[in-house]
N, C-alpha and C positions, 0 to 999 in steps of 0.2 A: 731457118733449120728446120729440118723436118721433126716435130715430135709425136711420139707413140704412143697410148696409154694401152697395155694388156686389158684383156677383157677381164681378167682376175682383179685388177685394181680398180676397174671403172668405175665403180660405184664410192669406191672408197675414196679416192680423190677429186670426182666432180658432180660431188651430190648437190652440192648447196651452187654449184656453176652454172648460170648461166649464159645462154647465147648472147656475144657481143662484150662480155667482160672481158677487162685486162686482167690479165694474170701475171704472176713471175712463180716458175715450175722448178722444180730441183728434180735430179736424176743420175742417169748413167750415159756416157758418152757410146754410142755404138756406130763401128764401120762399120760399110758393104761395100769391101773391096771389090767385088765384081761387078760393081755399078760405080764405083766411087761417089758413096754417096754418105755421110756422117749424118746420125739418125740421134733423138734425146729421149731415151727410155725415159716418161714421167715416174717418179714417185710418189710427187706431191704437189699440189697446184696452191696458191694462193690467191685470191682476189685482189688487185692492186688498183680496179679503178670502178666507177660504176657502169652497169650493165644496163639494157635495154628495159628491164623491168623497173629499175630506179625510178628512171624517167614518167614510169607510168604512176609509180606510187606518187611523186612528186604532183603530178596532173590530179591524181588524185585528193590529196590532200589540200590541195589549192581550190580545188572547186569546191568541199568541204568547208575548206576557211570561210568563203567567199558568200555560204549560204549560212554561216552564221553557227553552225554544225560543232565548231569547237569551239565556243566562245565559253567564257566560266558562268556566265548567267544562264548558258542552257542547261547548267545543269540541276538536277531534282534532290532534293535532298533525301537520306535513306529514312524508312520509320527506327527510332530509337529502339524498338524493341519488336521486329518482326515477329508473327508467331506461324508464317509458313514463307518459306522457300521454293521458289523456282527453278530446278538446273536444267541449262541447255547445253547436252553433250552428251558424249557416246555412253549408253546405259553399261556397257561392258569394258570400261576404260580405267585404268588407273587415275585419271583426274576425277571421274565421279566418286570414286571411292576414298579419294584424299579430302575431296570437295564435302563429304558427309562427314565422315571422319570429323575433319578439323570443326564442322559448324556444332554436331553433336558432343565434343570435348568440351564446347565452352557452353553449349545450351542444350542440354539433353532434350528439356519440353518443346523445340522447336521441327515443326512438321515439313517434310522436304518431299516435291515434287518434282521427278526426274523424268522430261518430254527428250525422249530418245531423238539423239539426228548425227546425222554425219559432218566429222569436222575437217574434210581433208576430198581432194577430189573433186571430178566434175560434177557433183550432185549436191555437195558439202553446202554450196551457197543457197538454195532454195530450203531445203532440209533444215540450216539455219533460220531463215526467215521465218517459215511454218513453224518453227518450235519457238520461237520469242512469240510470237503472236499470239499462237494457242495459250502461252502463259500468261502473256498481257490479257489475255482474255478469262481466265480465270481469276473470279473475282476474290476467290481464298488468297490468292498469291499476292506477299506483301515487296517481295524483290524477286527480281531473276538476275542469274548468274549462267553469262554464258562461258563456259569453260573448254581447256581442253589442256592435254599435257604438252610437253617439247617436243619439237622436230625440227627438221631443215626450214630454213626459211623460205622455200618454195612452197611445204606443206601447208606454213601458215599465211599465205597469200589471198585464200579466200575471206580472211580478216582485215584484210584492207581494200575489200570489194565496195564500193557506194553505197548500192541498193542493200547490202547489209547495214552499214551505217546508220542510211536514212530508215530505214525499219528501227533500229534502236531508239534514234532521234525519236520518232514520234511514238513511242511507248509512252502508255499513260504512268505504268510501274518502272518506277526506278531499276536500273540496270547496272550490274557491277560485274566487269572484264576481267577475266583470270586464265589468259594464254599464255602456255609458254614457260619458259624459263624466267629468272628475273632480270636479265638482259635483255628477252624479248620484246619489241614495242610493235604496235599494229594500230591501225587507225579505229578498230574497233576500242583500245583502249583510251584514244584520245577522247571518241564521241562518248563512250559511259559515262554514267555519272559519277561512275569512282571505277578505279582499276587496284586491284590488289595482285603482289608479284606472280603465284603461282597458284597452284589450286588448293595446297597447303594451309593457304593462306586465307583462304575464302571464311573460315569462320570469323575474321573480322568485323563480316557485317550484322554478326549477333554479339551482345555483350556476355562478360561471363557470368555463368548466374550464380558463382560463388562471391563476383561483387557486387552484384545486385541483393544477395542476400545479407551480404556484409552492410551493405548501404542502407536497407532494409532495418536492421537491428539496431545502427547507428542513429539513423530517424527515430525509429522506436522509442530509443531510449530517451534521444532530443526530446520527443514529441511528450516523453512520460514525465520528464524533468522542467518543461516549459507547461506543463500541466501542473504542474507540483507548484512553481513557481505562482503561476498565474492565482490558482488557489489560497496559496497562503496570501499572496498580494490582496485577493477580494478579502480573504478573511481578518487581513490585516486591516484593511480599509475600511471593512462593516465595524471589525472590533472600535478602530478608533472614532468612529459616526457613534457608535454606541457609546463608548466613554464620553466624548463629548454630549452626547445628547443626555446622558443621566448626571454628567455634571449641569448638565443646564438646570435638566429638570430638579434637581436636588437644590441647586442655588435657586432657581424660582420658588423650589417648597418653602426651602429653609428663608427665603425674603418674606413670601407670605406668611408664615408661619411668625417672623420677627414684626410684621407689621401686625399683626391680629396682638401679639404678645404686646406691641407696644401701645396698640391703642386698648387694649385690656389694662395694660397697667395704668394708661393715663385716665382710663375710667376708676377703676380701683382707687385710683388716687383723687381722684373727683371726691367718688364717694366718702372717701375718708375724712376728706378735705371739708367735705358738708356736713358729714357726720361730726366731725371735730366744731366747725361751726354750731350747728343744731344743738352738742351739747354744751359749749360755751352760753349760746342761748339759753338752754334750761340752767346751766347753773346761776348765769346771771339774772333769769327770772327768781329762780329759787331763792337767791341772795337778796332779791328785791323785795319779793314776799315776806323773808324772815325780816329784813329790816320794817317794812310795813307792819308786820305783825307788833312787832320788838315797840316801833313809836305807836300805833294802838293802844297797846298794852299801857305804855309809860301815861298817852293819854289818857287812857279808862282810868289810874290809878292816880294822878293827875286829879282826874274830875272827882272818883271816888273821897279823896282826901281834900278836896273842896269842900264837897256835900257834907263829909265828916266836919268839917271845921264852922261851915254854916251854921248845921243843927247845933252843936257845940256853945254857937254864941246867941242861936237864940233861946 
């Protein structure tokens, strides 16, 4: 059946349809009586089969997969806190504004370098590759974000081109893809080191400053508490050691004094014993002397008496 799309409807009903695609159509029947011909005036076209470009897409994807560009271990890690982010996008696009706003809402201090590039059309491929290479050569850029807003599938085809994918794969700087809407998927998404769904999600490449400040405050509190515990433990250990040392020192001093006291006591006792023995010896000597004197006195008296008797007898 002959199908007709009026020029006023053409862009609306065939915008995403390429040559070779199988479609289902909806519209009104029209009969040209003079020619005996029935036509369908098309109001809506729905793709029901793959077109020619789908084959190109699959071939490109297979080539990238065979060269390892889609492997998980080919991905680079993003820095935890990038200080400068490079945007490869149209400078006057909503995507640029959304990406910048998204980044600065989360971390206002991050620098952003925008490299203007065409994102669709015949010049888009070279423009994008040049923008990415220029940002990769910039030593200040920590992360490259390739982004554009949504659009028809054919407007996103440049992001399925293998030269662009290979340039992204070769960059020394990690690359983030934020292309189209949430359901749009391109080969650049698969080759990039990370994919975010839309330009408004680009801010995910930086942490929230408030979260970092909260973490910093928590760490500062934990550090203070840990320092206090450490100092307290150190002081407790020193106090225990000091107490032990003091007790040992006191014990040693007491032992020394006790030993000295014992020796002094023994000396005193020996001196007392010696003095007592000496006193006893003196007393015994005095007693003996007294006895001797008494005996001598008695003997003298006896002698005197004997002499007296002798004299009397004469």
